[in-house]
N, C-alpha and C positions, 0 to 999 in steps of 0.2 A: 737408591734413590739419590740423585745429585741435586744439588741446588744450582740453579743458574746464576750466572754472573750478575752483578748489579747493572752492568751496562745493558744486558739482555732485558732486564725488568724495566729499566728507564726507557728503552726503545719501544717496549710494549705499551707502557703507560702513554708515550707520546703519539701512539697510533689511534688511541680512542679519541673521538671527538669530544671536547669539552663545551661546545656550543656556547661561546661568550664568557665563560667563567675564567677570570683572571685573578691570580693572587694579588692582594693588596698589603702595603706595608704603612703601618700607622705609626706615626711619630708622637702621637699623644692626642688629647682633645683640644680642639680649637674652637675659639669663640666665633660666632658669626660677624660678619662686619657689616656696617651700616649701610655700605656702597652695595652690598649684594643681597637683595632681599630673598628670602626662601620662599618655597612654594611647594604645595602638595603634589605638583605634576612631577617633581623630580623623584620623590618617594614612590608614586604610582608607577613611573616608568622603570625604576630599579626593581619594584616588586613585580612587575609584569616580566621583566627580563628574568629574574630569578625563576619564576614559575615556568616560563617557556624553556629554560635551561633544564628543569626538572623533567618536563614533558619530553624534551629531546633525549635526555639520558634514558627514561624509561622506554621511549620508542626504539632506541638503539639496542637496549637490552633484550626487547621483545624480538626484534628482528634476528639479533644473534641467536636467541633461544629457539626460533623456527629453524634457522640453518643448522643448529647443533642436532635438533631432532630428526631433521630430514637426511642429516649426513653431508651437507654441503659445506659445513664449516671445518676448515682445516686447522685452525688454531683454536683449541678449546679454552685456552688461557684468555683469549679476547672476551669470550663470553663471560667468564668468571669475573674479570675485572669490571666489564661494563654493568654486571648485575650487581656487583657490590657498590660500584659508583652510584648506580640508581637508587639502591636501597638507602646509601647513606644521605644522599641529597633529599630523599623523601623524608627521612628521619629529622634532617634539619629543618625542612619546610613545615614540618608537623610541630616541631618544637617552637619555631618562630610564631607560628599561628597561634599557639597555646600560650605564649608570653604575651602576645598582642592582646587576646582575649582577656587574660588576666588584668592586664594594664587598663583595658578598657572598662572591665568591671570594677576595678579599684577607683577609677576616676569617675564612674557613675555613682559610686557610693560616697563620695566626698560631700560634704554639706557646704552650701556656699556662705 
């Protein structure tokens, strides 16, 4: 069994659609400024985009699974990568949901 070169793995990863997921680099926490009011619509749109990305990744993995089952898929690695990506994205979404529910319950338990 031979291990493919890193370049081959990188090109395989670049061929799978990420549907709007971009890495971000954080330089640390920043305080909100008085000139830019914060609104819940920004959070809602980011949450919506994240859930759409999870749905897209799952749909892509499902389509590749059907192609693999019918024998139409020439690169089985693409399915493996897409299925792993969809699984990780689903786990992340579940963890975020759990943390959100825990935070909500903690806030509701506070006494005024």
